[in-house]
Each structure stands twice: as structure tokens, then as C-alpha cells.
N, C-alpha and C positions, 0 to 999 in steps of 0.2 A: 443478578449480573452474571449469568452463566456464560456469557460470551467472553468476558474478561478472564474467567477462570478456566476456560476450555484449553486443553493442552496445545492444540494446534495454534490458536491465537497467541498464547503465552510464549511458546517456543519461537514463533515467527517474530514476535516483538523482541525477545532476547537476542535472537540471531541478528536482526537489523541493528540493534543497539551495540552489540559486540563488533559488528563490521564497521559501523560508524565510528566507534571509539578507536578501533585499530587504525582506521584511516587518519583520524585526528592525531594519533600518537605516531604516525608514520611507520607503523608496523607493516612489513612486507606481506602482501596478500597476492594470491594468484589473480591474474587480470580478470577472469570470469567472475570471481567473487567480488573483486574491487569495483567492477563496472556494472554488473548486472543483477546480482542477487537482491540488493535493496530495491531496485526498480521493480522487480517481480513482487516483492513483499509489500511494497508501498500501498497499493490499492486495497488488498485484503485487510491490512492493519487500519487504514483510514476508514474504510467502509465498516469494519467491525466496531471501531470506536463510535462512528456515527450511529450505527444500529443500537449500540449499548446506551448511548445518550438519549436517543429517541424513545427507547423502551423505558428508561428511567423517568423521563419527563411524562410520558403517557401512562406509566405504571401498568404496563402489560407486556407479556412475553410473546404475544402472538403477532407482533408486527415484524415485517421483513422489508428490506430495501428493494423497491421495484427496479426493473431493468432500466427504465428511463433515467432514474437517478444514478444508477451504477454507471451507465454510459455517459451521462452528462458530466458527472464528476471526473470521470476518466478523461474525457475530452478536455475539460478544464485543466487538469494536471498536465496533460500532454502539451497543450498550447503554452501554458505558463512556464513549465520547466524545460521544454525542448525547443520552444520558439522564442518566447519573450526574454527569459532570463539569460540565455547565451548572448543576446544583443546588448544587455545592460550590465552584465557581470562576467568578467573573464573566468571566474571559477566554474561556470557552467558551460557545457558543450552540448550542441544539438546532436542527437543520435537517434536515428529512426528505430534502431533495435530497442531502445528504451521505451518508445511508444508501444511497440509490439508487446513488450514485457508488462507495461501498465495494463494494457487491455487483457492480456493473458491472465494476470493476477485478478483483475476485476471480474472477468467472466468465470474464473474458477470460484471466486467468492460467491458470485450470484448462483452458480449451479449447486453449491454445497451448503449455502447458508441455512436452508430449511432443515437439512439433515443434521448439521453440526450444532446449530445454535437454536 
């Protein structure tokens, strides 16, 4: 499970958790942190966890997430969180910048997954 122990994955997960916790505790955060950092970190964390689970199930460290899966999962998250959820839950708001951040994080993960993990 070298993915889950990798410093970049671990720090990303801790940052996202701290931001989420601060939001729930209504701790004041700068707008760019409050609205955008977790959207950027979302796909690398989700894809990293998916890769770790796949490697655990298949018992090999040589598997990587293909681009089609990265893009497909990112499209799914974008539609779900930026189109569907704002229609059914007032807590969510549609923001095209979030979609750009999902794809930026996903493509960054795809580009570096073989070098890092």
C-alpha cells in the first residue's frame, strides 16, 4: 500500500480533512481555500484510493488507472456534484470553476501516478 503511505497522498488527505472540519466548525477560511482547494484535491484522493483498492484486490503494484477511467470518473463527479446535487440540495451550488478543478486534479493524478505510486 505504498499509495496510502506516500507523503503527497497523505498530505492531500490531511489538508482536505482539515478544510472540511474547519468548514463544519464554521472556522473562517479564505474564500479560495473554502471554495476551491478541496475540489482540486477531490479527484487525486478518490483516484488514489481506487488505485490502492484495485491493487489490493489484484495483489499487484503494477496496475495504474487508465485515462478513460480517470476521465469517466471525473465526468461523473462533475455531473453529480455540479449539476444534479444543486438541483436537489440547497447546500450545493453549481460552479464551473469546480469542474475545471476536478479535471485539473484528475489530469495531474494521471500524469504523475506512475512516477509517484
